[in-house]
C-alpha positions in Angstrom: 7.3 41.8 2.8 5.1 40.0 5.2 6.4 39.5 8.7 6.2 35.7 8.6 8.4 35.4 5.5 11.6 36.8 6.9 14.5 34.4 6.7 15.1 34.1 10.4 11.5 32.9 10.9 11.6 30.2 8.3 13.6 27.5 10.1 14.0 26.4 13.7 14.8 23.2 15.5 11.3 22.7 16.9 9.7 22.7 13.4 12.5 20.4 12.2 11.8 17.8 14.9 8.1 17.9 14.5 8.4 17.3 10.7 11.0 14.6 11.3 8.8 12.8 13.8 5.7 13.0 11.7 7.6 11.7 8.6 9.2 8.9 10.7 5.9 7.7 12.2 4.3 7.9 8.7 7.1 5.6 7.3 6.7 3.2 10.1 2.9 3.2 9.9 3.0 2.4 6.1 6.2 0.4 5.9 5.5 -2.2 8.6 2.2 -3.5 7.0 3.9 -3.4 3.6 6.6 -5.7 4.9 4.0 -8.1 6.4 2.1 -8.4 3.1 5.3 -8.8 1.1 6.5 -11.7 3.4 3.0 -13.3 3.4 2.8 -13.3 -0.4 6.2 -15.0 -0.6 5.3 -17.9 1.8 4.9 -21.2 0.0 2.2 -22.3 2.6 0.2 -19.2 1.8 0.5 -19.8 -2.0 -0.5 -23.4 -1.6 -3.5 -22.4 0.5 -4.7 -19.9 -2.1 -4.2 -22.4 -4.9 -1.4 -20.5 -6.6 1.3 -23.1 -6.1 1.2 -26.7 -7.2 3.7 -29.5 -7.3 4.8 -28.3 -10.7 5.3 -24.7 -9.6 3.2 -21.5 -9.8 -0.1 -21.7 -11.7 -0.5 -19.8 -14.9 -2.3 -16.8 -13.4 -0.4 -16.7 -10.1 1.8 -13.7 -11.0 -1.3 -11.7 -12.0 -3.2 -12.6 -8.8 -0.2 -11.8 -6.6 0.3 -8.5 -8.3 -3.4 -7.6 -8.0 -3.3 -8.5 -4.3 -0.3 -6.3 -3.7 -1.7 -3.4 -5.7 -5.1 -3.5 -3.9 -3.3 -3.6 -0.6 -1.1 -0.5 -1.5 -4.0 1.5 -2.9 -6.5 1.0 -0.1 -5.1 3.6 2.3 -5.2 6.2 -0.5 -8.8 5.5 -1.3 -9.6 5.4 2.4 -8.1 8.8 3.0 -9.1 10.7 -0.1 -12.0 8.7 -1.6 -15.5 8.3 -0.6 -17.4 5.0 -0.3 -18.4 5.0 -3.9 -14.9 5.5 -5.1 -13.8 2.6 -2.9 -16.6 0.4 -4.2 -15.6 1.1 -7.8 -12.0 0.4 -7.1 -12.8 -2.9 -5.5 -15.1 -3.9 -8.3 -12.5 -3.1 -11.0 -9.8 -5.0 -9.0 -12.1 -8.0 -8.7 -12.9 -7.9 -12.4 -9.1 -7.9 -13.2 -8.5 -10.8 -10.9 -11.5 -12.8 -12.2 -10.5 -12.1 -15.8 -7.1 -13.6 -15.2 -8.5 -16.8 -13.8 
């Protein structure tokens, strides 16, 4: 068996703490902006400004637009990391088409 696959070489505290810190910082880096967009999409002032909230309540397409906004926000980092410019362009075009079709 290869030297690097012995049981005593598989785990140590240094590797544990490196993985722990990378995972923690990753959660912080993605979770914080997600909480900001979630709170922003729930603010009545924001909904009024975007024309999604009237005196009678939410407009007919408000739920679709809020969902599309949240979806595009969550998918953008994946496209940024793994996609090229063309893929991002197509994703944005399809998102805009979905939003415009619900208007």
